[in-house]
C-alpha positions in Angstrom: -11.8 21.4 24.6 -10.6 20.0 21.2 -9.4 22.5 18.7 -11.5 23.1 15.6 -10.2 23.9 12.2 -12.7 25.3 9.7 -11.5 24.8 6.1 -12.7 27.3 3.6 -11.8 27.8 -0.1 -10.4 31.3 0.1 -9.7 34.4 2.0 -13.1 36.0 1.4 -14.8 32.9 2.8 -12.5 33.2 5.9 -13.5 36.9 6.4 -17.2 36.1 6.0 -17.1 33.2 8.5 -15.2 35.2 11.1 -17.4 38.2 10.6 -20.7 36.3 11.1 -19.2 34.3 14.0 -18.3 37.6 15.7 -21.8 39.1 15.0 -23.5 36.1 16.7 -21.2 36.2 19.8 -18.6 33.5 19.1 -15.2 34.1 20.6 -13.2 32.0 18.2 -9.9 32.2 20.2 -11.6 31.2 23.4 -13.5 28.4 21.6 -10.2 27.3 19.9 -11.7 27.7 16.4 -9.4 28.6 13.5 -10.7 29.4 10.0 -8.1 28.4 7.4 -8.3 29.4 3.8 -7.0 26.7 1.5 -6.4 28.7 -1.6 -9.0 26.6 -3.4 -10.9 23.4 -2.6 -8.5 21.3 -4.7 -5.9 21.8 -1.9 -8.1 20.1 0.7 -6.0 16.9 0.8 -3.0 18.8 2.2 -5.1 20.5 4.9 -6.8 17.2 5.9 -3.4 15.6 6.2 -2.2 18.5 8.4 -5.3 19.0 10.6 -7.3 15.8 10.4 -7.0 12.4 12.0 -3.6 11.6 10.4 -2.3 15.0 11.5 -2.9 17.0 14.7 -6.4 15.5 15.1 -8.5 18.7 15.1 -12.3 18.6 14.8 -12.8 19.6 11.2 -15.6 21.7 9.7 -15.8 23.4 6.3 -17.5 25.4 3.6 -17.2 24.7 -0.1 -18.9 25.6 -3.4 -21.3 23.1 -5.0 -19.0 22.6 -7.9 -16.2 21.4 -5.5 -18.4 19.2 -3.3 -17.6 15.9 -5.0 -13.9 16.4 -4.6 -14.3 17.5 -1.0 -16.5 14.4 -0.3 -13.9 12.1 -1.8 -11.0 13.7 0.1 -12.9 13.5 3.4 -13.6 9.8 2.8 -10.0 9.0 1.9 -8.8 10.9 5.0 -11.0 8.7 7.2 -13.4 11.4 8.2 -16.4 9.7 6.8 -18.5 9.2 3.8 -21.9 10.5 4.7 -23.5 13.7 3.4 -21.2 16.7 3.6 -23.6 18.5 6.0 -23.5 15.5 8.3 -19.7 15.6 8.2 -19.7 19.3 9.1 -18.9 20.6 5.6 -21.6 23.0 4.2 -22.1 23.6 0.5 -22.8 26.9 -1.1 -25.1 26.8 -4.2 -22.6 28.5 -6.5 -20.2 30.2 -4.1 -20.5 32.2 -0.9 -20.9 35.5 -2.8 -23.9 34.0 -4.6 -25.4 33.0 -1.2 -24.9 36.4 0.3 -26.4 38.1 -2.8 -29.5 35.9 -2.7 -29.9 36.3 1.1 -29.6 40.1 1.0 -31.3 40.7 -2.3 -29.9 42.7 -5.2 -31.2 46.0 -3.9 -29.5 45.7 -0.5 -26.2 44.6 -2.2 -26.4 47.6 -4.5 -26.8 49.8 -1.4 -23.6 48.3 0.0 -21.8 49.0 -3.3 -23.1 52.6 -3.3 -22.0 53.1 0.3 -18.5 52.3 -0.9 -18.7 54.8 -3.7 -18.5 52.1 -6.4 -22.0 52.1 -7.8 -20.8 54.0 -11.0 -18.2 51.3 -11.5 -20.8 48.6 -11.2 -23.1 50.4 -13.7 -20.2 50.5 -16.2 -19.7 46.8 -15.8 -23.4 46.2 -16.5 -23.1 48.0 -19.8 -20.3 45.8 -21.1 -21.6 43.6 -24.0 -20.8 40.3 -22.1 -22.8 41.5 -19.1 -25.9 43.2 -20.6 -28.1 40.1 -20.9 -26.9 38.4 -17.7 -29.1 38.5 -14.5 -28.1 41.1 -11.9 -27.0 38.4 -9.5 -24.4 37.2 -12.1 -23.3 40.8 -12.7 -22.9 41.3 -9.0 -20.8 38.1 -8.7 -18.7 39.3 -11.6 -18.2 42.7 -10.0 -17.0 41.1 -6.7 -14.6 38.8 -8.5 -13.4 41.2 -11.1 -10.9 43.3 -9.1 -8.2 42.1 -6.8 -9.3 42.4 -3.2 -13.0 43.0 -4.0 -14.2 39.6 -2.7 -12.4 40.0 0.6 -13.5 43.6 1.0 -17.1 42.9 0.2 -17.3 39.7 2.2 -17.2 41.7 5.5 -19.5 44.4 4.2 -22.1 42.0 2.9 -22.2 40.0 6.1 -22.4 43.2 8.1 -25.4 44.2 6.0 -27.3 41.1 6.9 -30.3 41.7 9.2 -29.8 40.2 12.6 -30.7 36.5 12.7 -30.5 36.3 8.9 -27.6 34.6 7.0 -27.2 32.3 4.0 -28.1 28.8 5.2 -24.7 27.1 4.6 -22.9 29.9 6.4 -25.4 30.0 9.2 -25.2 26.2 9.7 -21.4 26.3 9.7 -21.2 29.1 12.3 -23.9 27.5 14.5 -21.8 24.3 14.6 -18.9 26.1 16.4 
């Protein structure tokens, strides 16, 4: 069985992918699947060189934000992986980012329940009252909350995936994990 490397932008994406994979019954070690955070999509060339056809020759899959998809597509083509649609190449695109996908999939009320269960709802309410946040939609406020403190994205990635009803996941994440 060929090893598979899944390239994701950051640590929170790695946690979300691994958490969903475990929930749906994948044994990543047995399947020789490794999820690698790149520290941002702009680092993809280094990881394609290392894991792709010019490196160790792993099967490559990935997840990226819509804003990074053009650069990812260019890098995949230059690395000799292909020039079709990213989905066809095994790279799945999140609308804004994975947190946005999880928020939309769960709904704001369910996300607020997760935040409340962590004892941080009061902190979120303070953020909502800040002048720069008052007029923004709740989905944007939630994304700001997750990205505003060190470690929040990683911490909430697992919690939000765990809060998903069985059989329900954001489409890019679900397609990626199904391709393992």
